[in-house]
Phi, psi and omega in degrees: 000311184302319176302315183290316179296326174297314180299320179290316165306319182297310184298322173294315179295319183291328180287323177299308178299316177297322185289319190292305182308310182300311189299326175278344177271343188279127180294156174280115183279121182281134170272168181208153173247126178269135182265153171242080177311141188269040182196167182241120185269124183260093180241133173289329184255141177308144182211168177205148167205139181254125176243115189258345181230164180295320175305312174302321189292319175290320180289325171300317180293323177295312183301318181294309178308317175292331176283357185055031175288323174200166178259124178279123185245091190319312182300338173272351179285138174304135172282120184247128167285082185291350166296316181271319185246159166236146178267130171238130190219154177187155184220165190255005185078196184298141171222140192288350178202179176285176178105345178274143173205163181226130180222147179280113179285312172200155178238122181240129164266128178252178185310310196243001184208160165257128182252127177239114176261127187244143179250129173256112185253127176254150176297137175267185186296334185267002177273148180260119184231162180280153179278358180290139167304137176231171173222075186298145181202169178219158175225134177228160168252140178227162176297147176292138176210157168274350182291141177303159174242135182241145177239149165217151193232148165244134188260118183239152180240132176264112182282344175061044180271348176251000000 
């Protein structure tokens, strides 16, 4: 009986240690909010931008409007609390048709960096797409941080089977 009790205590202690070790190794998953801006940014090349203040937001909008990439309609732009959040946006540039999209898979906080994983989805051969040129992009809000932001992307194909 003592031997069985010792085994149970040992296994319980081992499980507790394993749980603590796993909890320390798992990165902090940052939550994010996807924005749907009321415009399309027409950049021929892939791009990304991190906007941390209201002033940076206003300057970015002015530069984009001057470049005629889009027309800003202030009433339709989201109100952003830059004391709490920062805006992260990016696009994949020119695409010859519809069916392409960009989405953020996850945002993870590591000790020294925020890692953003992006899915770049292309239409497969079975997809029916528009023939209009597109400039897919996405924008998200994340909690404000001073850590650098690192991106990685995965290329996916939507086979449009259903």
